[in-house]
C-alpha positions, 0 to 999 in steps of 0.5 A: 927656045932653050930648055932652061928658064934661068941662067948664070949670066957672065958679062964684061964689066966697064962702068957702075952703070952696067947693072942698071943697063942689064936690069933694064934690058934683060927680059927676066928677073936677075939677082946680082952676085957682088963682092961683100964690101958693096953691102956695107956701103950706106944706102947701096948695101940696104938696097942690094939686100932689099932687092935680094942680091947676093954677096960673095965673101972674097976674103979667103977661099973657104969663105968664097966657097961657102958663099957660092954654095949658099947661092947655088942652092938658092938659084936652083929654084928659078932665079937667074944670077948676074956675075962679072967674072973679071971681078973689077971694071976694065979701064981700057975696054980689054977683057980682063982675066976671069975669076972662077966663081961664076963657073964654079956656081954653074957646075955646082947648080947645073945652071948654064952660063949665058954670055953677055957683052956690054959696050959703050959704058966706059965712054958714058961713065969712066971708072973713077968718075961720076960724070955722065957723058953722051954715048951709044951703049948697048948689050949683046947676049950670046947663046947659053953654054952648058956642060955636055956629056964629054965635059961631064966626064971631067973633074969639077975644076976641068969643067970650070976651066972649060966653061970659063974658056967657052964663055970668054970666047963667046964674049970676045965674039960678041965684042967683034960684032959691035 
């Protein structure tokens, strides 16, 4: 058992169904970190707020940093937070470049990263489509990643880069096990 009871989960992103699968399959309560624009969609925005999910204002760096600082404070009290570091859904299944926010959140809060890999989601519901097809879907969960003594000697940005590289490698390894 890992010494932490909550994590910042990072996962690939393939379909709008990803959130439902994660909520259904993970054995603990999670909040999602979503772009602010999703909170202005009628009904969806209301549900996101009602369920305690958080938004990141990506309109500029300062607002992003402020959003992450507020979220960092709130998740230190036992909530796990789900993020999609690619920041958008991949159309062809390849892992897109990661954005820094998830890893900045980890270094600010001291909460470890938990890499996850969703598979089959894009075949069941492709990006841009609302048609649901039959298919095999699933979730693979990796081993938690946290900063060790050597990484704690690095600057914040170097720590974030290290976490980002480790998480991406872990997700790629999970992908190879399918």
